C-alpha positions, 0 to 999 in steps of 0.5 A: 212581428216586424218584417223590416229588412236592412240591405247594406250595399257597399260601393267603391267606384261602382258607377258602371252598374250601381244604378241597376243594383239600386233599382233592383232593391227599390223594385222589391215586392216586399216594401218594408226595407231600408237600403243602406249604401256605404260609399267607401270614398268613391272618386267616380260618379257614385255620389251623384248616382245615389243622390239621383234617387229620391226614396226615403228608404235609402240611407247614404253613408260616405266614409271619410277615409277608405275603410275597405270592404269588411269594415264598410259592411260593418259600418252599414250593419251598425246603422241597420234597424231591420229585423232581417239583414243582407248585403249586395254588391254594386254590380249585381241585382235582385229579382223583384221577389227576392226579399219576399221569397227569402223572408217567407222561407225564414218565417216558415221555419222559425228555427232557421236563421239563414237562407241562401238562394239560387241565382243566374250568372251573367258573363259580361264578356260573352253575354252568356247566362247560366242558372246556378243551383246552390247546394241543398246541403252545405259543406262549408268546411270544404267549399263555399256553397253560398253565393250573393243572395241570402237573408238572415235574422238579426239574432245572427248579427247580435250573437256573431257580430260583424265581418272580420277585417282580418279575412278580407277577400274571404270575409263573407265565407268566414262569416258563413262558416260562423253562421253554419256552425251555430245556426240552422240554415236552409236553401231557397231553391229558386233563382232570385239574383243576377250575379254579374261576372266582369273584369272588375267584379269581386269574383274576378279580383277578390278585392274591394278597391 
C-alpha cells in the first residue's frame, strides 16, 4: 500500500518565515511525500526562496491571478497525487517526525480517516513557548479544537471535495466539521508542530492577503 503524503503549502508574501516552513517539510523522517507550494501572486521574495530549493519532491504552482486562501488550497489539492493529504502555513513548522507519527496513527486504526496533533505555540513578540494539547474528544459544533497539524486519507477529499470559498477565514473549521460529521477522527497525543503567533499570522488577522 502506498504511503505517499501530499503537503499543500499556500503562500502569499510569506518570505519572512517561508524558508523554515519548507525546510521543516523536507526534513521529515517519512520521505515519501510531495510538497505542493501554491504561490498566490506574491510580490516579495517568495518565488526566489522557493526556487532556491532543489528537491524533486517540491511542486511549485504560481497563480496567474490572486485566488485567496480557500481557492489556493483547492488548486494545490487538485494537483495532489498522495494517498494522504495535509496542508500547512508558510509561518509554521513541522517537527521532523510529524508525518511519520500521524501516518502511524491512521494506519493503526483503518476506520479512522483524520488525525490531529498537539503542538507548541510560539509568541514571536514575547518569545514565549507553550505546549497546547488539543481535545481528546471534539465538539466542533461548539468550538474548533483542531489546530495546524493534521493528516487525512484521500477518501475524505474524494467524498467531501475541497474547501468552500464562501467560508473564507473559517474555511478550515468548516471543512473539519464536514469531516467530523462523516468520518471517525482521532487525536495524536504528542506535539508535532510549531505554531507561530505574530502580527501577520492567520490566527491574528484571519485573512490570507
